[in-house]
N, C-alpha and C positions, 0 to 999 in steps of 0.2 A: 465523401470518404476526402476528399482533397481539404474540407474544411479541417477536419482532424490532424491531417499529416503532413500540409503545408507546414514547411520550414523557409522564415525570411517574407519576403516579398509574394513568393507563389509564382516567381518569372520562371522557374524551373520544373516541368513537370511533363512524365510520359506522354507523348501523344497518338503511339498505336494500340492495338488494343489488346494483344500481350503485355506491351509494355505497362498499360492501365492495371490489367489483371494482377501482372508479377508486383507492381508498387502494390497495388489494394493487401494483398496477401501478407507481405515482407512487412506493413504499415501495422496491420493486425495484430502479426506475430510479436511485433516490438511493443507495441500498446499493450498485447496481452501479458509479456514477458516483464514489464514494470506494475502493471495494474493489478496481476493476481497475486504477486508475493507481496504488494504493498497492504494489502486488503486483510492476508494472514498474517501478517506480520504487527498489525496493527490490533484485529481482534485476541491476538497474543498479549500484545502490551497493556493492553487494558484491562485482557482479563487477571493479569501478574498484579496491575495494581490495585481493582476491586479486590484480589487474595490479600494484600497485603494491609490493607485498609480494616479489613475484615477481623485479622488475628489480632490475638490475646498476646500480650506482652507482660514479661515479668518486672516488678517496680525492683530495681537495684539495688533501694535501702532496706525495705522491708523484707522481697520476696513472693508478693502476694500477688496474684496476676491479675489486669489491669486490662479493660476493654478500651477499645482505641475510639468505640463508637461517642 
């Protein structure tokens, strides 16, 4: 837990058992609040990029459908 959550030089850390437990829970919640939404957003972004790549477009000059592949 200390390896994942240490900030700076790691010279300030909880000593008591309750402090270590509380710090671990808060650290996991903090990491989860960043990591989970990041994965969801990046998956959605990737899906949108793939959708736009596969979409057909219309030629502005002749009106024919153009495949972007």
